[in-house]
C-alpha positions, -999 to 999 in steps of 0.1 A, spaced: -160 -14 212 -177 -10 179 -184 -41 157 -155 -52 137 -154 -46 100 -152 -81 84 -129 -88 55 -137 -122 39 -110 -139 18 -118 -167 -7 -87 -186 1 -57 -186 25 -34 -159 12 2 -166 2 28 -151 26 54 -139 1 34 -111 -14 24 -99 21 61 -98 32 70 -79 0 41 -54 8 54 -51 44 89 -43 32 76 -14 12 50 0 37 59 29 60 29 29 84 5 58 89 25 90 93 22 112 124 16 104 160 -19 90 156 -20 54 169 -56 45 158 -59 8 152 -87 -2 129 -112 -27 143 -112 -52 116 -116 -90 114 -102 -111 85 -118 -144 78 -112 -174 56 -144 -195 56 -131 -227 41 -97 -242 38 -80 -275 43 -45 -286 52 -29 -312 30 -11 -342 44 20 -331 24 19 -297 43 16 -315 76 45 -338 70 68 -311 57 61 -289 88 64 -319 111 98 -328 97 111 -293 99 101 -289 136 108 -323 150 73 -337 152 64 -372 140 54 -368 104 34 -400 104 9 -388 130 -27 -383 117 -32 -350 136 -16 -316 130 12 -305 154 -4 -280 179 17 -252 165 11 -259 128 -19 -236 123 1 -206 135 18 -205 101 -16 -198 86 -28 -175 114 4 -154 107 -8 -148 72 -40 -134 84 -22 -112 109 -1 -99 80 -32 -91 60 -42 -69 90 -7 -54 95 -2 -45 59 -35 -26 55 -30 10 45 -45 23 77 -26 1 101 -7 26 122 27 9 125 48 -7 98 48 -45 99 84 -49 90 106 -45 120 79 -55 146 92 -78 173 73 -109 182 71 -108 220 50 -137 230 27 -164 217 0 -186 232 -15 -216 214 -46 -234 227 -56 -266 210 -90 -278 221 -89 -311 202 -68 -330 177 -72 -317 141 -66 -340 112 -52 -329 78 -81 -328 53 -107 -315 78 -124 -283 66 -116 -253 88 -126 -217 92 -101 -192 105 -105 -157 117 -80 -131 131 -85 -97 147 -68 -72 169 -74 -80 205 -57 -51 222 -30 -24 219 -10 -2 243 16 25 241 45 16 265 80 29 272 93 5 246 69 15 219 35 3 207 25 -32 218 -4 -49 201 -20 -84 202 -38 -104 177 -62 -133 185 -68 -159 159 -94 -187 161 -100 -219 140 -134 -236 138 -146 -269 124 -183 -264 117 -192 -243 147 -167 -259 171 -138 -238 183 -108 -262 179 -78 -239 181 -67 -204 193 -36 -183 189 -27 -151 208 4 -132 195 18 -100 210 41 -78 189 61 -46 196 67 -17 173 97 0 189 96 37 196 124 56 180 154 57 204 142 27 224 161 -5 226 129 -25 229 142 -41 261 123 -39 294 142 -19 321 152 -37 353 176 -63 365 180 -96 348 162 -122 370 181 -150 387 181 -181 364 156 -208 373 171 -241 382 154 -268 361 154 -305 368 165 -314 333 186 -297 306 191 -314 273 215 -302 246 200 -291 213 223 -282 183 207 -261 157 222 -260 122 222 -231 98 199 -250 75 172 -252 101 158 -217 93 157 -225 56 138 -257 61 113 -240 83 110 -212 57 100 -238 31 76 -255 55 59 -223 67 62 -200 37 80 -174 59 109 -163 37 119 -132 58 155 -124 47 167 -125 83 162 -163 83 178 -171 49 215 -161 49 241 -141 68 243 -114 41 205 -108 39 203 -108 78 231 -83 80 213 -60 56 184 -58 82 207 -52 112 214 -88 124 250 -100 128 240 -134 115 210 -152 102 185 -162 130 160 -190 132 123 -182 134 110 -178 170 80 -199 163 103 -227 151 120 -226 185 86 -228 202 75 -257 180 107 -275 187 101 -273 225 65 -286 220 78 -314 199 103 -325 225 82 -320 256 47 -330 247 34 -365 254 20 -372 220 -2 -400 232 -21 -373 252 -17 -344 228 -53 -337 217 -57 -308 242 -27 -284 245 -21 -250 260 14 -236 254 26 -201 261 61 -188 252 78 -154 257 106 -147 231 137 -133 248 168 -133 225 174 -143 189 189 -177 181 218 -169 158 228 -198 135 244 -222 139 237 -225 176 243 -248 206 214 -245 230 199 -262 261 163 -272 265 157 -269 302 125 -280 318 106 -290 349 75 -312 350 48 -306 376 17 -329 370 2 -320 336 23 -288 333 59 -283 321 78 -251 325 107 -247 301 134 -225 287 155 -227 255 189 -213 266 222 -205 249 246 -233 260 276 -210 266 260 -180 283 229 -195 298 208 -166 285 173 -176 276 161 -175 240 125 -182 251 107 -193 282 73 -209 284 48 -233 299 31 -263 283 0 -279 298 -28 -302 288 -52 -286 314 -69 -261 292 -80 -226 303 -100 -202 281 -82 -175 262 -90 -139 272 -111 -118 248 
């Protein structure tokens, strides 16, 4: 692969203008699915204690902890992903893409106020029966030390495809523990304020209906953050590897079950609809780190 074109930003971009740009963009016309090889970089930024506390409160983490929640930096990585997705030569429109999965690897605890460098680039892409799937990898550094990674896979649906994988629904896993979790309609708005992600599908029922949802939905990354907050032993939280696959939207308000099974330093989990048992997301959380691919 050729060397990536590097785009350097002086500061972390605001998300609202990028979402507005995404709403107006149509993607590159025609059948050409050429993805530009580009890396976007913010050389220097800091997270304020106020940002950390607001996010922690919205997601169920302890706001008094000195270190960032492992999922926190995703809200900034997503901004860099949006810079790449809203470029004029990006071949699919950002608006309407479905977040399929996310993996976060935290190599050490990160304290608010430390100076970070973050970069994001396209890792891979593939045309499938469902449409075009593409994956971003984002990395954060302190000095030259890699401290955090994020791998996010998205789907741009092909016209006429439901976006769902063909095949039979697997037999539900029997977990050792299932804890009820009630999610209020205000959860998505609180997370929107904490993350800067004011996508209309998360703000109200009328705005969600305009975009094809029957009711407002909570952010998928909020659901993942909630699972991490409830399952992680925060006394041993400096090194974390958590993968999640997003299955079905959480329409608000919702009554869910967090089901999980611990096995040594790893925990398998699902967030399920309480009534139907259908999974909203499934994942694995461990403190035994393995390197990310790419």
